N, C-alpha and C positions, 0 to 999 in steps of 0.2 A: 728698386730695390724689392725682392721677395720676402711674403708675408710667412712665408713657411718654405722648410725642406727636406725631401721626403728621403729616408735612405732606406735602401732593400740589400739585406747582408746574403750573397751564397755562402753558406758555411754544411761541414758538416756535424757541427756541434753550436746548433741555434742554443741551446740552454745556458751556453757561457754570457754570452750578451745581456739578455736581463742581470743576470748576477751583478752587472757593472753599470749596465747604461738603463738601470729601473729603479734607479735610486739617485740623491739627492738634486742637485740641479738641472741634470737633463731631464730626470722625472718628472720636475714641475714642470719644464720647458714642453715636453711632451703632453702633459695633461692639459696645457693653454695652447695646445694645436699648434706653437711654433715650431716643433720638430713632430716628425712623422716616421716611426722605423719599423721594417717589416724584416722577421729572420727567419731565412726560407733553407730548410732541411735537404741538402742536394740528393739525399737518401732516399726522399722521396719520388724521386725522380727519375730511379734504376728502374729498369725491364728485367734486373734479375732478381730470382724467387729470392734471394738471401741480400736483397737493398746492397749489392756489391758497386762500389764505385773507381777500383782500381786494378789494373792490370800490370804485366810485363812489359816494360819497354822493349822495342824491338831494337834497339840500339844496343841490347844486353847490359851486362854489369849489374849492381847491387842496387835493391828498393825496387817499388813500384811507382807506376803514374796514376791517377788520376785520368779517368776515361773520357772521352770528350760530350758522349749522348748526356748524360745527368745533367751537366753542367749547363749544356745547352739548353736542353728542354726548361731547366730551374729557371734559366735566364727569360726566354721564350715566356715562362708563366707572368713575369712583372710585365715585361717589352712589348708585348703583343697586345695589351691595352689602352698604351701609350699613344699619345698623338705625335711627340718625335724620340729618336732613341735617346733612351738615359745615360748620363756618362759615366762609364762602366770603368772601374779602376781595380787590378790585379796588386794585390798585396805583394811583391817579389824582392829578393834583394839583389835581381838585375835592375830596378826599378829608379828612376831618381830620388834621390834625400828629400824626406818631408821637411817643410820649411814651413813659417810662421804666413810669408808671402803668398806661399801656395795654400794656406789654409783659409787664409783670407777670401782671395780668388775663387776657392770651389762655396765658399759658404753663399756666393752670388748665384749660385745653381740651384735650380728648382727639384732635381732631382739625380741621386748618384745611388750607382750598383758597385757593392763594394763585391769583390770577389775573392774567397778565402781559399789556399792553396795547401795541400797538404802532401804526406809521401815524398817522392823525389819530384813532384814537379805536377803540371801538366800537360796533356797532348797537347801541343804548340796549335794545330789545326780550332779548336776551339777560341784559343785566345787570338788569332787572325779575324775569328769571325765577330765577337764580343767585345774585346780590350780595346780601350780608346786614351788608355794611359797606364802607367806600372809606374807605381812608388815604392819606397825602400825606408825602412825606418833606420837605417844607416849599414856599414858594412861589416855584417854577422849575419846568422843564421839563426831563425828559430825552427819551431817543429810545426808550424803552421801560421797562416795569416790573419788568426783569430786576434791575437793581441793588436797585431798593428792596426787592422781594421776599428779596434776600436779605441786608439790612440787618433787618428783620423778622426771619427766622427765627433769625438769628445772635442778634438782642436779647433773642428770647423763649426761644429754646433755652437760652441764660446762666442762666434765671431755674428751668429746670426742677431739682429737686433729684438730685444727685449730676452733673449735668453737670460742675460746676466742683466741686474738691477740697474747700472748704468756705464755708459762706454769708459768711464774712467776707470771702470773694475781691471778692463785689460790694457786701455792705452797706455800705461807704466810699465806692465811687463816685460819679463826678459823677451828679446827678440821682436817685440811691435815693431817698436822705433826704430831696430837696427841695432839697440845696445842692450845689456843685460842692466837688471833693476838692480834699484840701489837697496841698501839694507835698511829693515823694517823694524820699528821695535814696538813693545806695549807695554802696558803696567808689569810689575811697579817701575817707579825711575833708577832703582840701582837693584840689583841681584848677584850676588856672589862679588860682591866688589865691586862691580861694573857698572856705571853709568849710561843712559842715553848719552846722546848729545846734544849739547847744553842746548843748539839751536833750535832743535824740535820742540824744545817747550819755549822757546821765547815767544813766540805769538808774532813774529816776524815773518809775514807769510812770501815775500820776496826774497830773504834770506835763507828762508825752506826750501823753493826752489832752487833755490841757487845751489842750494848744499844736496841735493837731490842730481841734478843735473852731474855734478861735480863729481857726486860718488857710483853714480851709472857710468862715467866714464873710467874713472879711476880703477872699478872692479872689471869691466870691459877689456879695460890695457892689460890688466894683470890675470884675469882666466883666458880670455877670448880676445887677443888682440888683431885677429884674422878679420872678425867682425868690423874691426874700425874703418877697414878697407872700402865697403862699401855705406857705413853710415852718413846720413846728410850730418855735418859739423859746421859749427860756427867759425867763425873768427875766432872767437872767444874761447872755445871749446878746444881750438888746435892750439892756444895760446897756454891754455892748463895742460894738456896732454906734453908740451913740450917743457911744460915747468916741471910734471912730474919725471919727466926722461932727465933731467937734469939734476933734481935729488937723487934720482936712481943711482947716477955718474959718481956722486963724490963718496 
């Protein structure tokens, strides 16, 4: 188990990251030295007097490509002082879709470098040299890799021991255990004529836990039935899902 995880982000827009990751839970974890973050401006490593980092692609077509030299030198400014190569991720629509399971796996690494692309992409040669993994946020295209990088950092950071107040803060969340989260309620007990489920104020902990599990199963079946194929289900879970299916058929 690691005590701290370090993130280095290679980006054209470093100021974007502090606006998001310099506050709330992540900020407190950084102050407690559970997380270390550095946001490196790729433009600082350009040899062009105008700090230019893009050029026309040899293949023709519209748009510009990020050139390899500034990215490689920015990466070396981080990696050169490391005992071993940091795990380097390129945020790309061609990558594998990001998921909670991968967030947990990445949280066990000591050092992660995130490369944020822009324009029409990045010269393939520098990707071949430094990138270990490509991650996608889904089947859509954004203007740059900054927002996906923030999402990865946030999701991974929450899995680092001590970042959240207690493990139960995430163990019951959607996707952590393969199911979507059950509905949650707070005071008042009645709002706009709608009451919270009686079981939640019954004080019967076993029945409350059973209600949570059943609601997670019900919601997953309604919203993301594909998740049930990989979820770890007990015979009791399967019986309840069959009961829901039978009710639906009437």
